[in-house]
matplotlib code that plots the C-alpha trace (Angstrom):
import matplotlib.pyplot as plt

x = [-3.2, -3.8, -6.9, -5.2, -6.7, -9.9, -11.3, -10.3, -12.7, -10.5, -12.2, -10.0, -11.0, -10.0, -10.7, -8.0, -5.2, -3.2, -6.7, -7.7, -4.1, -4.6, -8.1, -6.5, -3.7, -6.0, -9.0, -6.4, -5.3, -8.9, -9.5, -13.3, -12.5, -14.5, -13.4, -15.5, -14.9, -16.6, -16.7, -19.9, -18.1, -14.9, -12.7, -11.4, -8.7, -5.8, -2.1, -0.4, 1.6, 4.7, 6.9, 10.3, 12.8, 12.6, 10.9, 7.9, 7.9, 7.7, 5.4, 3.0, 3.2, 2.5, -0.7, -1.5, -1.9, 2.0, 0.4, -3.0, -0.4, 1.7, -1.5, -2.9, 0.2, 0.4, 3.5, 4.6, 7.6, 10.4, 9.0, 10.9, 11.6, 11.2, 11.5, 8.5, 8.2, 8.4, 12.1, 12.8, 15.8, 16.4, 14.6, 13.8, 14.3, 10.9, 12.3, 12.7, 9.2, 7.5, 9.8, 9.9, 5.9, 3.3, -0.4, -3.4, -3.9, -7.8, -7.1, -5.2, -7.3, -10.2, -8.1, -7.0, -11.2, -12.1, -9.9, -11.5, -14.9, -16.1, -14.4, -14.4, -17.5, -17.3, -19.6, -19.1, -20.6, -19.9, -16.8, -15.8, -16.8, -15.7, -13.3, -13.2, -10.4, -11.3, -9.4, -11.6, -11.5, -12.5, -16.0, -16.7, -19.2, -19.9, -21.9, -24.6, -24.1, -24.9, -22.0, -19.9, -17.3, -14.1, -11.0, -8.5, -8.9, -6.6, -6.5, -5.9, -7.9, -4.6, -2.9, -5.6, -6.7, -9.7, -8.7, -5.4, -7.0, -9.5, -6.8, -3.8, -4.6, -4.7, -3.3, -1.5, 0.7, 1.9, 1.7, 4.8, 4.2, 6.9, 6.5, 4.9, 1.2, 0.2, -3.2, -3.9, -6.8, -7.7, -7.4, -7.8, -5.2, -4.5, -0.6, -1.7, 0.6, 1.1, 2.1, 4.8, 4.9, 6.2, 7.3, 7.8, 9.2, 9.4, 10.6, 8.4, 5.8, 5.6, 2.5, 3.3, 1.4, 1.2, -0.9, -0.4, -3.5, -3.4, -6.5, -6.0, -8.3, -7.6, -4.1, -3.2, -2.5, -0.1, 0.7, 3.1, 4.0, 5.8, 4.0, 3.7, 1.2, -2.3, -5.5, -8.3, -11.1, -10.0, -13.2, -14.1, -13.2, -14.2, -11.3, -8.7, -9.6, -9.0, -6.0, -4.5, -5.8, -4.3, -0.9, -0.5, -1.9, 0.8, 2.8, 4.3, 3.7, 0.6, -0.5, -3.4, -5.4, -4.7, -6.0, -8.8, -9.6, -9.4, -12.0, -14.4, -13.0, -14.9, -12.0, -9.4, -7.1, -5.7, -3.3, -0.5, 3.2, 3.7, 4.5, 2.9, 5.7, 4.3, 6.3, 4.1, 2.4, 0.2, -1.9, -3.9, -5.7, -5.5, -2.9, -2.0, -1.4, -0.2, -0.4, -2.0, 1.1, 4.3, 2.7, 4.1, 1.9, 4.1, 7.6, 7.8, 6.7, 3.4, 1.5, 4.8, 5.5, 1.9, 1.5, 5.0, 3.5, 0.4, 1.7, 4.1, 1.4, -0.9, 2.0, 3.5, -0.3, -0.8, 2.6, 1.8, -1.6, -3.3, -2.0, -1.9, 0.6, 3.7, 2.7, 2.3, 5.3, 7.0, 5.4, 6.4, 10.1, 10.5, 7.9, 9.5, 12.9, 11.7, 8.8, 10.9, 13.8, 11.0, 10.1, 13.5, 13.1, 10.0, 11.3, 12.6, 9.3, 8.2, 11.8, 13.0, 9.3, 9.3, 13.2, 12.8, 14.9, 16.2, 19.5, 18.6, 16.0, 19.1, 21.1, 18.3, 18.1, 22.3, 22.0, 19.2, 21.2, 23.9, 21.9, 20.1, 23.5, 23.9, 27.5, 25.2, 21.8, 23.1, 24.2, 20.6, 18.6, 20.2, 19.7, 16.1, 15.4, 17.7, 14.9, 12.3, 14.6, 15.5, 13.6, 14.6, 11.1, 10.4, 9.0, 5.5, 3.0, 1.6]
y = [-24.1, -22.9, -21.0, -18.6, -16.0, -17.0, -14.3, -11.3, -9.6, -7.4, -4.5, -4.2, -0.9, -1.4, -3.8, -3.5, -6.1, -5.0, -5.4, -9.1, -9.5, -9.2, -10.9, -14.0, -14.4, -13.6, -15.8, -18.6, -17.6, -18.2, -14.1, -13.2, -10.8, -7.7, -5.9, -2.6, -0.9, 2.3, 1.3, -0.7, -3.6, -5.3, -2.8, -4.3, -2.6, -0.6, -0.3, -3.4, -4.2, -6.5, -8.7, -9.3, -12.0, -14.4, -12.5, -11.8, -14.8, -16.8, -14.4, -15.0, -18.9, -18.8, -17.1, -20.2, -17.7, -17.9, -20.3, -18.1, -15.4, -16.8, -18.3, -14.2, -12.8, -10.0, -11.5, -7.9, -8.0, -5.1, -1.6, 0.9, 4.6, 6.7, 9.9, 11.6, 10.0, 6.4, 5.4, 3.3, 5.1, 2.6, -0.5, -1.1, -4.9, -6.3, -7.2, -3.5, -2.3, -6.0, -7.7, -11.5, -11.5, -9.3, -8.8, -6.5, -5.1, -5.8, -9.3, -9.6, -8.2, -10.7, -13.7, -12.8, -12.0, -15.2, -16.8, -14.7, -14.4, -17.5, -16.8, -13.2, -10.7, -8.1, -5.3, -2.9, 0.5, 1.6, 3.6, 4.2, 7.4, 7.8, 5.4, 5.3, 3.3, 1.9, 0.1, -3.1, -2.4, -0.2, 1.3, 2.1, 4.4, 4.0, 5.9, 3.3, 0.6, 0.7, 1.0, -2.1, -3.0, -4.5, -5.8, -3.8, -1.7, -1.7, 0.7, -0.8, 2.0, 4.1, 7.0, 8.9, 6.7, 7.9, 5.5, 7.6, 10.7, 9.9, 8.6, 10.3, 13.6, 15.3, 14.2, 16.8, 16.4, 13.1, 13.3, 14.4, 15.9, 14.9, 17.8, 15.4, 14.1, 10.6, 9.8, 6.2, 5.1, 2.7, 3.9, 2.4, 0.1, 1.8, 1.2, -2.2, -3.3, -6.6, -6.7, -4.5, -0.7, 2.6, 5.4, 9.4, 11.8, 15.8, 18.1, 17.9, 15.5, 12.0, 9.4, 5.6, 3.8, -0.1, -3.5, -5.2, -8.0, -8.9, -7.4, -6.1, -3.4, -1.9, -0.4, 1.3, 5.2, 6.7, 10.2, 11.7, 15.6, 17.9, 20.3, 22.8, 21.7, 21.9, 22.6, 20.2, 17.9, 14.3, 13.2, 15.6, 13.4, 16.7, 18.8, 16.4, 15.7, 19.6, 19.5, 16.7, 18.3, 21.5, 20.3, 18.1, 20.0, 20.2, 17.1, 15.3, 11.5, 10.3, 12.3, 13.9, 10.5, 9.5, 13.2, 13.0, 9.6, 10.9, 13.3, 9.4, 7.8, 6.6, 5.1, 8.0, 7.6, 10.7, 11.9, 13.4, 11.3, 11.9, 9.4, 8.9, 9.4, 9.1, 8.5, 5.7, 3.1, 2.3, 3.9, 2.1, -0.6, 0.8, 0.2, 1.1, -1.0, -0.7, 2.7, 4.3, 4.1, 4.1, 4.5, 5.7, 6.6, 4.4, 3.3, 2.3, -1.7, -0.8, -3.6, -6.0, -3.6, -4.3, -7.8, -8.2, -6.7, -7.9, -11.1, -10.0, -8.3, -11.7, -13.5, -11.4, -11.0, -15.2, -15.1, -12.9, -14.7, -11.7, -9.3, -6.3, -4.0, -6.8, -7.8, -4.1, -3.1, -5.9, -5.3, -1.3, -2.6, -5.1, -3.5, 0.1, 0.1, -2.4, -0.3, 3.2, 1.3, 0.9, 4.3, 5.5, 4.0, 5.8, 9.1, 8.8, 8.1, 11.3, 12.1, 8.9, 9.3, 13.0, 14.2, 18.2, 19.1, 17.8, 16.9, 15.2, 12.8, 12.2, 11.4, 9.0, 7.3, 6.3, 5.1, 2.5, 1.9, 0.8, -0.6, -2.9, -4.4, -8.2, -7.3, -5.4, -7.9, -9.7, -6.1, -4.3, -7.5, -7.2, -3.3, -4.0, -6.5, -5.1, -3.0, -5.9, -8.5, -6.0, -7.9, -10.8, -12.7, -14.8, -18.2, -17.8, -20.3, -22.6]
z = [15.9, 19.3, 20.7, 23.7, 22.4, 22.7, 25.4, 23.0, 20.9, 18.6, 16.5, 13.4, 11.1, 7.5, 5.1, 2.4, 2.9, 6.7, 8.4, 6.7, 7.2, 11.0, 11.0, 9.4, 12.2, 15.4, 14.2, 13.9, 17.5, 18.8, 19.0, 18.1, 15.4, 13.6, 10.9, 10.2, 6.5, 5.4, 1.8, 0.8, -0.1, -0.7, -2.7, -5.9, -8.3, -7.4, -8.0, -8.9, -5.6, -5.1, -2.7, -2.2, -0.7, 1.8, 4.5, 2.3, 1.2, 4.6, 5.6, 2.8, 3.5, 7.2, 6.0, 3.5, 0.5, -0.8, -4.2, -4.3, -4.5, -7.6, -9.2, -9.2, -10.5, -12.9, -14.9, -15.8, -17.8, -18.6, -18.7, -20.8, -20.8, -23.7, -25.5, -26.7, -29.9, -27.6, -28.8, -25.8, -23.9, -21.1, -20.4, -16.7, -15.3, -14.5, -11.1, -10.3, -10.8, -10.0, -7.3, -7.2, -7.7, -8.2, -7.8, -7.8, -4.3, -4.8, -5.9, -2.8, -0.6, -2.0, -1.1, 2.2, 2.4, 1.4, 3.8, 6.8, 5.8, 7.5, 10.5, 11.0, 11.6, 8.0, 8.5, 5.5, 4.9, 8.3, 10.3, 14.3, 15.1, 18.9, 21.0, 24.7, 26.1, 29.7, 32.3, 30.7, 26.9, 24.3, 24.0, 20.4, 18.3, 14.9, 12.2, 12.0, 14.3, 17.8, 20.0, 21.2, 23.7, 22.6, 24.2, 21.7, 18.5, 15.5, 12.9, 9.7, 7.8, 5.5, 5.1, 6.1, 9.0, 10.9, 13.6, 14.4, 13.9, 16.7, 19.3, 18.5, 17.0, 13.6, 10.8, 10.3, 13.0, 11.3, 7.7, 5.5, 1.7, -0.8, -3.1, -5.6, -6.3, -8.1, -9.9, -11.5, -13.6, -16.2, -20.4, -23.3, -24.3, -27.5, -27.7, -27.9, -24.5, -23.3, -19.7, -20.8, -19.6, -20.9, -19.2, -20.4, -18.4, -18.8, -16.1, -12.7, -14.9, -16.0, -17.3, -17.4, -19.7, -18.3, -19.2, -16.4, -17.2, -20.2, -21.1, -24.9, -24.3, -21.3, -19.8, -16.4, -16.4, -13.9, -13.5, -11.2, -11.1, -9.0, -6.8, -4.1, -1.4, -3.2, -0.8, -2.1, -1.2, -1.2, -2.2, -4.7, -7.9, -10.4, -8.8, -9.3, -12.7, -13.1, -11.2, -13.4, -16.8, -15.8, -14.8, -17.8, -20.6, -23.6, -22.4, -25.2, -26.0, -25.7, -22.9, -25.1, -25.5, -21.3, -20.7, -23.0, -20.9, -17.7, -18.4, -19.0, -16.0, -12.9, -11.4, -10.6, -7.5, -6.7, -3.3, -2.5, -2.2, 1.3, 4.5, 7.9, 10.9, 14.8, 17.5, 18.7, 16.9, 20.2, 22.8, 25.4, 24.0, 20.4, 18.0, 14.9, 11.3, 7.9, 6.4, 9.5, 11.3, 8.7, 5.2, 2.2, -0.5, -3.3, -3.2, 0.1, -0.3, 2.0, 1.2, 2.1, 5.2, 6.5, 5.9, 8.0, 10.4, 10.7, 11.1, 13.8, 15.9, 15.6, 17.1, 19.7, 21.1, 20.9, 22.7, 25.6, 26.0, 25.0, 27.4, 24.5, 27.3, 26.5, 22.5, 21.9, 22.9, 21.6, 18.0, 18.1, 19.2, 16.1, 13.7, 13.8, 12.4, 9.5, 8.5, 8.4, 6.5, 3.7, 4.1, 3.0, -0.3, -0.9, -0.4, -4.0, -5.8, -7.0, -8.1, -9.9, -12.1, -12.5, -12.0, -11.8, -14.8, -18.0, -16.8, -13.8, -16.2, -18.0, -15.0, -13.9, -17.4, -17.1, -13.6, -14.0, -17.9, -16.0, -13.0, -15.2, -17.2, -16.8, -14.8, -12.2, -11.9, -8.9, -6.8, -8.2, -7.0, -3.4, -3.6, -3.7, -1.3, 1.5, 3.2, 2.5, 4.2, 7.3, 10.3, 12.0, 12.5, 16.0, 15.7, 16.6, 17.5, 14.2]

ax = plt.figure().add_subplot(projection="3d")
ax.plot(x, y, z, "-o")
ax.set_aspect("equal")
plt.show()
């Protein structure tokens, strides 16, 4: 253990996974860390996230949470693409959808939070309203709390980052829309699924039902649809429900039951499938981490990228003795290509779930039937791990 960052006061905006992961590393190096989160408490739930390959394992082990992640994994099995009558068309291997180990985002966030809550200051129910970078630090104004000065500020506040907007400019300059939208929410497990899933596609739209935690009564619904860019308020849940009801009206399989559950759900997630592309991840004493700097809505191993990048950022600050100019430059150099490589995979998420035509649906099914065969199992594993392992980690202080 080293305390060579004991002179640093660091503010991290965002308490999902990336922020607490960075807080864990920085606190171990002796830094005084504050995490501010707009939500009134740690957010549970969310989609399942997966880790794959030796790089993810090395970082989770260094964080001290590898065993905890395995203890809370979903144990998700195979998922099947089905016809409108529920007949399986092709099985998708568990490793394709769930990696080496899969865990709910909320469970992962809680694990990292519990490792940091005694050494890190968490401020819930507040957010940053202004950042002023000075030669001696960053003056930070908060929506509710008193203004404070920090040596460094890290925006780990997601795809729609407030930190990025304040320091780097409006989101419209950096967000690339990928012609699809995605929604997720809880539904009754009327199919009796047990750690398995079913995927049904019609041209330009898809419904997935899966049971990830073994609860016999509940399942998760994932809806994906192809669309032009829509104008809506990201906070207007009623509008999100109307959009989904209109887009999925008349769809076959179990869609009517899913739409009925949509009317009553109180845990709806709805967003565009999009990516963040920004020229620089740092500016002065401010850095972007995770989805705020290189996010992808789905399919880009965003959580894996975030925990690896947090490991690198904390390690580089430790190696540089807290000199942010040296550490931030190394962070950008080491993380940028890795993050972009994972983003490239996510560009296929929308067309995979909701191919535009019947012909493309059949082509997708043929391809994955071939990739899931025993003959190509090793090749498929290497293919899914290639982006996740495309970074050379340095040996940072213990």
